[in-house]
N, C-alpha and C positions, 0 to 999 in steps of 0.2 A: 346104744344102752339101754338095761334094765331098769326099769324104777319101779320099785313098789312104796306106795306113799298109804299110810295108815293115818285116819282124821277118826274123830267119833261123837263128833257137833258141829253146831251149823255154821261157827266163826270158823274152825277147822277145816270144813269142807270149800269156804269160799276163798281161802289162804291158801289152798291147796289146788285148786283149781287155776288161780292166779298164776302159783308155779308151776302148773303144768304147761302151762299155755308158754312160760317165759323157755322153757326145758325143749318144748318142742320145736321153739324157735331157734335154739342153740344146737341142739342135735337133731337131725332129718332122720337117724335110725330111732328114737326115742321109742322103748315100748313101755307101754305103762300096766302094773297091777296096782288094785287099789281097794281099800275100804272108805268109802266117805256118803257123799250127797247128790242131787241133782248137778250141783254145781259142778264137782268134777265129774260126772259122767257125760255130762254135756260135752264136757273138752276133750274128753277121752275119746267120744263118739264120732268126733271131728275125722278121728284116724283110723277109728275101727268103730263102725255101724253096731257090732253086735257087744261093746264094751261096758259092763258092769260090775257094781262095786262086788265084793264078795259077801260084805256085810251093807245094811245101809244105815245110816246117822239115827233114824228113828227106831231102830232096833238098839242103838248103843246109849242113848240119853239116858243115864243114870246118875244122880247129884248128890250129895251130901250124905254124911256119915253112916245113918240110918238106912238108905234107899238102898248105897251100895250093899251094907251088909245082909240086908233084906234078899238080893238081887244077886247073893254072891256067886252059887252056882250056876246061875244063866252066866254072868262073867265070865267065870272060869270054863264054860264050854267054848264062851266068843274066842277068849284067848289058845283053846288048843286049835279049834278051827283056824285061825290066825295063820300059827305055826305051819299048819298043814299049807295053807294058800302059799306062804310065803316061799316055802319049801319046793313048792311044786313049779313057782314062777321060775325061781333061780337068778334073784335080783342081783344088779352090780351095788346098789345099793337099799338100803331100808330107810324110807322118810318119815320120820313119827315127828305128828304134827300134835301139840299140844296132848290133850287129853292123857294126862300122865301117869294116874292110876293102872290104866291098860298099857301106854306106850313103852314106862320104861320095864316094865315086866317082858316084854317083845323085844326093846332094845339088849338087854342083859342077853337073853336068848340068843338073838341075832348076833352080835358080837363075839357070842362064843362059839360060833361054825364060821365064824371068819367073813361074816357078811356085814361090809361098813354100816355103819348107822350115825345118821344124820337127824340130829334130835333139833325141830325146826320149832321154833317158839319155846322158849324157856317154862319149864314150871314155874310156878309160883311158890318156889322156895324161900324168896326172901318175904314172904307173908307168915308162912309157916313152918316148921320142920327144915329149920336153917341145915342141920345135919346133914342133911340129905343131898349138899352138895357135893361131896364127897363119892357119893352113890353114882348121882348122875353124871360126872366126869368119866369115873369110873367105867360105865357101862354105854358108854359113849364116845364115837370118833369124834365128832364135834358137835356144840351147842350152837344154835344160831340166833340170836335173840333179838326180838322187834320191840323192847321198849328201853328207852334210851339210858335210863340206870340202871338197868340191870349189869351191863362191863362192868361198872364198878364195883358193885356188889360180889362180883367171881372174882373179880381183881381182889378183893380184900382176903379171899382166902387162897390167895397163890395163884389163882386160873386163866388164862387166857380165851376168852369165847368171843366168837364174832357177832360185831351189831352191826345190821345192813340196813337200819331203818325202818319207819312201819310201813305197811303197803296200804294203808287204809286211806292216807291222804290222796294221795294219786289215783287211787279206786274211785273216790267218790268224786274228785275232780273230773272222771270221764263218764260219768252216770251222766245219762240223756233222759231226764224223765220225761211222763208226759206231760202236753200243757193245763189238759184238764185232768183232774183224779177221777179214776172211775172206782167205785166200791160197789162191793157185794154185800145184799140188805137179806133180809127173810123172804123180802118180795119181789126178790131179783136185784138187778143192778142199776147203779144209777150214779150220776155225776156229782160231784161232791163242790156247791161253792161257798160254803159258809168257811169260818175259820175252824182249823182242826186241833182237836188234843190227841195227839199220837199215842196210844197204848201201844207200848212193847212190852208184855209181859213174862218173858223169856222164851227160851229154844224147848223147854222139857214140858212135859203136861203137870209133873209135880209141881213146878215151877207156875205155870199157867192157874191151876187151880187154887194156890194160895194168893197170887199176888190181883189179877184181876179183877175180882170178887170189890176189892176192898179200892182199886181204884177207878172203878165205876162208881162206887159208893160214892168216894171222892166230887166227882163229877157233878153226883146228884145234890149235895152240899154246895160246892161252889154256886151252883145255878142258884139253890135258894138265899143263900147270900148276897149275890150279885145278881140282880135283874140283867145289867148292862152284858152278862157273860150268856145267859138264856140259850143263846143259839148255837154256841160253841158244841162242835161235834166230837164225840168220838170215834175215833177209826181203831181199829187192832192192825197189827203187824203179825199176821199170821205164821208161825212157825210149820217149819213142814210136820211136823210132829201131830200138829191139829189137824184133825179131819175138817171136810167140809161139813158132815153131820154134827160132830161139835161145836163148829162154830154158829151153825145153825139155833143149838140149843141155846148159846150163848145170845145169840140175838133175840130168841123169843123171848129171854127172861130178862134183858138190860137195852134193849131198843137200841144194838150197836152193831155199825155194819165193820168191815173187813176187806184188808188187800193183801196179798200175798209177798207185795215187793216193799221191804220196808223201808228203801231207799227211795220209792217213788212218794211215798207217806211222808217220810221226812223232809223230801224236796217242796211240800205242800206246805207244811205243820205250822203251827202257831207258837204253841208248848209241846213238852212229852212228859209223859209218866213213865220210866225206863228200868226193868230190872237188871241188875248189876251184874255185870257181865260186858263182853265186845261190844255190845250194845249201846252202850255208854258212851264209850270211844267216838263210835258212829256217830251218835248224836250230835259230839261236840262238833265232830266236825262238818256237819252240816249245819251247824251256828242253830242251832233249835233250845231255846231255853228247857231246861229239863229239872226232873225232881228224881233221882235216883232212889230205888225201892228194893227192900228186900224180906220176904219171909220165909223163913226155912222151918223144920220142925224142930222141936223142942229140943230134941236130943241133938241135933245135928250142931243146931246156934252153941247150946252148952258147951261143947267141945270145940268147937270153932273158936270164941271167947278167950277158951282158955290157952289155946294154941297161938292164934294168929300174931301177928307181933309188929302190925303198920297201924298208922292212924286211919287210914284212909280204906273206902272198897270200891270207889268207884276212880277208873282208870285217867278221867281226866285230872281227878285231887292228885293222884298219886304221882305221874306226871310232874305236873306242875310244884308239887309239894305244898297242896296251898286248898282251901275248901272252896273252888271252881266254882262245883254243883252241891245242893245241899243232898244229904245222906238221910233216910227214912230206914232204920234196920230194926228188925223183929217190932217189940213192942211199943217202937215210934211211928213204927207203920201204921197210922190209923186213918181213916177215911176224914177225920178234921184236922189232923195236921198237913196231910197233903192238901187238901185242899186251901188250907192256909198260905202254904207255900206256894201253889198255883198262882192263886190271887197275887201274891207281892211280884213272879214273875210276868205276869200280863203286861202290867206297863208300869216301867218306873225302873228305880235305882238299881233293885237287884238285876234287873236284865240286861242293864247296861253294863254293870259290873261282871255277870256271866260272860257276855260278848268280848269284855277287854280279858278274859280269861281264857277263852277260847284262842283268840291271835297269840297268847304265851305260847298256848298249849303247841299250835302248828308249829310255831317256830323249834320247840325242842325236836320234834319227832323226825328231823331230817335225817341222812341224806333220802329225796324225793324217790327218786328209781328203787325203792325197796326190794321190790320181788326179782326184778331185773340183777341184782347185787346176791342176792342169795341161790338162785338159780344157776347164775356163776361159778362162783364160789363150789357149789357142788358138782357142775359138769365138769370145771377143770382140774378136778382133785379125781376124774376116773381115766382121763385123756391121756 
């Protein structure tokens, strides 16, 4: 079978890579076209050494209302190219992974041309613009959800969607971290033996530029106020969009080190500051106490507050329907507030409460073999 997969950001790239691997195991004749990142490229190249994405996620990482509007011409150009790539590949199925602003346009176009469309990871319509639920069902052949509450959400509108479990628990459990963490610094590489503060400031340049300075300032406040934490070392989980040159500049300004593997870092971390997104769920599944942070443009946040219909932004909180992890959003996301939350999480009741919440979270994310189930659904529809 011929599969074309569209992913527009790091989390989608990781999910796409897992799905590719399972589809290859099911279908010995699988051929892939894709837009994605390094994870999907690595899997595709196991079968075809020349495989590469039509566009890399580093080019596609736009976020927020204002940012999308500012880059609308570029985005429309990408959509035009994606249509050409899909047409040339002649897939049996188009698999759209999250990235709804882009992928829903592609889904509508593909379905109108008789291409089967699987939408893997439901757009977060339960959070805002719930009226789009009818459009999503109309524009796709099937929605495959990875959050347990989403099936009931669609059912409330009279639609039956698939829920195959969340792939992250198994993926994280299978991760084998290094015995010691090797980080990059301004002066080269070194092994870190101190307690670590993991900094996950986002997967897009816009996010990192807003979040990282506040995270690092908070660490300075924490160290000044709590001498016992003076040796706590900050390490950035550097997304692919950040170049080594950009990271060297951060290291020079803030005396911070970095790694490319967030999973290696979370395996060794004592605490974490995490930008809202999939990384908050991954951090929870590593059982690392965290504070979730988000700061966007004033226009984006103003519009979001008018539209968003949910109480929480962190996935752990949404899934458990409870404040498992603290959230600092926009004006609440200050160095002083973040430092206070980190101090409370370092050792004490809040840390214990988060660990209890993480156990409940794990229990809600079954079934465990989620990627296998999703791949089987997609493959069996085609044979």
